[in-house]
N, C-alpha and C positions, 0 to 999 in steps of 0.2 A: 205911708212910709215916706221918709224924707229923702231928698236927693243926696247923693254922696256915695262913697264906697264903703260898704260894711263887709268886713272880713270875718269869716268863721273858720277857725283852725282846730282840727282835732283828728285823731285816728278814727274815731267813730262819731259821725255827725248824725244826730237823730233826724228822721225824715221830716218832722214837724218844723225844724229850723230851715229846711230847704224847700220842701214841696208845698207847705202851707202858704208861705209868702208868694210862691208862683201862682197858686190857686187864687189868692187874694188879688194879685196884680191882674191876672187874666179875667177876673170878675169885673174889671173896669170896662171890658168890651174892646180894649185895645191890645195889640200884640205884645207878648212878652218874649224877648229874645234870650234863648238859653244857649250858651256856648259850653259844650261838654268836652273837657279835656281829660276825663278820667273814666269814661264809659259809666257814668253814675246816674244818668237820667232815667227816671221811671215814671210812666204815665199813670199807673194805678193809684199811687198815693195822691197825685194831683186830683184825680177824679173823686177819691174818697174825701179829701179836704174840701173840695168844691161842694160836695153834698152836705158836709158839716156846716159850711158857710151859707147854705140855702141857695147855692148857685147851680145852674144846669151844668153837669159835668161835661157833656158833649160840647157845649158852647165854650166853656172854659178851656178845654183841651184844644179846641179849634184855634184859640188865640195864642197857643204856645208854638213858637218857631224854634226848632232845635237844629243846631249845627254841631256835628261831632268833629273833633280834631284828633288825628292819630299821630301827628308830629307837632313839635313846637313851632315849626314854620307855618303849618296849617292854622294852628291856634292864633298866632300873631296876625295872619292874613284875615281870618274871620273877624277878629276884633277891630282891625284896621278898616275893613270894609264897612262895618257898622258905624264906626266913628266918622268916616267920610260921608256917610248918608245921614248923619245926625240932624242936619238942617231940614231934611224932608221926611224923616222917619216918623211914622206914627208908632208910638210905643208907650207901654205902661211901666216897663222896667227891663233891666238887663240882669241875667244871672249867669255866672261863670262857675261851673262845677269842676272841681279838681284842676284849678287854673295852673298849678305847677306840675301836675302829673307828667306832662310831656317834656317839661324842662328838666326833670330829674334824669333823663336819658343820658347815660355816661358817654354815648357816642357824640354828644354835643359838647364841644369844648366849653369850659367854665366861662371864659370871656364872652363867648357867643350866647350862652344861656343868660348871662347878665344883660347883655345888649338887648336881646329879644324881650326879656322881662321889662326892661325900662321902656321899650317901645309900647308894649302892651299896656303898661301902667299909664303912659301918656294918653293913649287912646281911650282907656277906661275913664280917665278923668274928664275927657271931653264928654263922654256919654253920661257920666255921673253928674255933670253940671246941669243936665236936663231931666234925668230920671234917676230913681234909686237903682243902685247896682249892688248885687250881693255876690260875693266871691267866696268860694270854699276852697280850702287846701288841706291836704293831709301831710303829715310829716313824711320825709323820704324813707325808703326802705333802709335796712342796715347797711347794704352795700353802696348806697348813695348818700351817706351821711355828710359827705363833703358839700352837699347842695343845701344844707341848712341855711346858708347865707341868703338864699333866694327868699325864704320866708321872712327873714329879718328885713331885707330890702323892701318887700311888699308891705310889711307892717308899718314901715316908716312913711309910706305914701298914702295910706287909706285914712278914712275919717273915723271909723269905729272898728275895734278889734274885739273879738270874743274868742277866747281860747278855752276849749273844752278839755277838761282833764279826763283821763280814762276812768271808767267805773270799775274800781277794784273788786267790787262784789261779783262781777261777771268777767272773769279772766278770759282772754281770747283763747280759742281752742288751738291746740297744738296738733300738727299732723303726726300721726303715729306711723312709724315705718312698718311696712308689711314685709313679712318673711315668706318667701315662696319656697315650697318644698317640692321635691321631685315626685312625690306621691308614692314612694316606695315604702 
């Protein structure tokens, strides 16, 4: 994998596009830093892909360092800390899962969300100058459509963009409302 920032954008992102590269990077024997902003990290697919790649899954998983962010401020701080350690960091790559998930929070003012994203992008560029960086984003929910500009801002700053169209053969399931009766 080449250095730079690769962006994968889609409502449904196949595990092979996320977890196989993590397994490949972990196979180098150096740490892979995963910043999870969307509670999307799963270790089982990494172990499965490591086996497919003829790697020891335990050794591969031992190289994966996960930091979960529950707010946009935590996300920005995690990426900033990694960036400040870039000179001394042993690393095979950086993966940011659901980078914009916390920035879609409507309690964060639009100018603040833009400012934080610009800071995160600047720090990611420092990291991506040394190692490959994979970033995933999902579109915002219907009630946060006013945050689409964050995706556009991010797309302008990355090196490679891959937009995944939804697979119309498999429509997303819809919640069926339940009707409760009194039992009489």
